[in-house]
N, C-alpha and C positions, 0 to 999 in steps of 0.2 A: 264489649265486644272489642273482637282482635285487629289491630291494625290490617290483615285481610280482607277481613267484613271490610269494612271503614278506607283501604284500596278500591275494591271493588263501586262500590258506591260511586265514588272519585270518578271511579270508567266511567262509570254509565251516568253522571251530571254532565262530566265528557263530550260524551254521544250525544248528549240530546240540544249541551248549545253548542258542541258543532254543525248542526242541523237547520239551527236553526241561526247559524250565519253569526257567532261568538268565537272564530279564528282568537282572539285572544285569552279571553276568558276555559275557552274546551281546552288549553293548549297547556294553561297552567292548573286547570285539576287533572290534566294528565300526569302533568310532570310530579305534580302532592304523589296521586295515586305510584308511582313509580317510585315515591320516593320515603311509601305509607313499607312497600311490598321488603321493602331492603331492610330494613330496623329490626 
């Protein structure tokens, strides 16, 4: 599995958490996804 694929999954988790009102966790997954894309 490549970093882009993992980042995509993290973006999806981030969206789900955002809809559930988990702002802090959502932001954490979003930032992790962005960092993975840059590697």
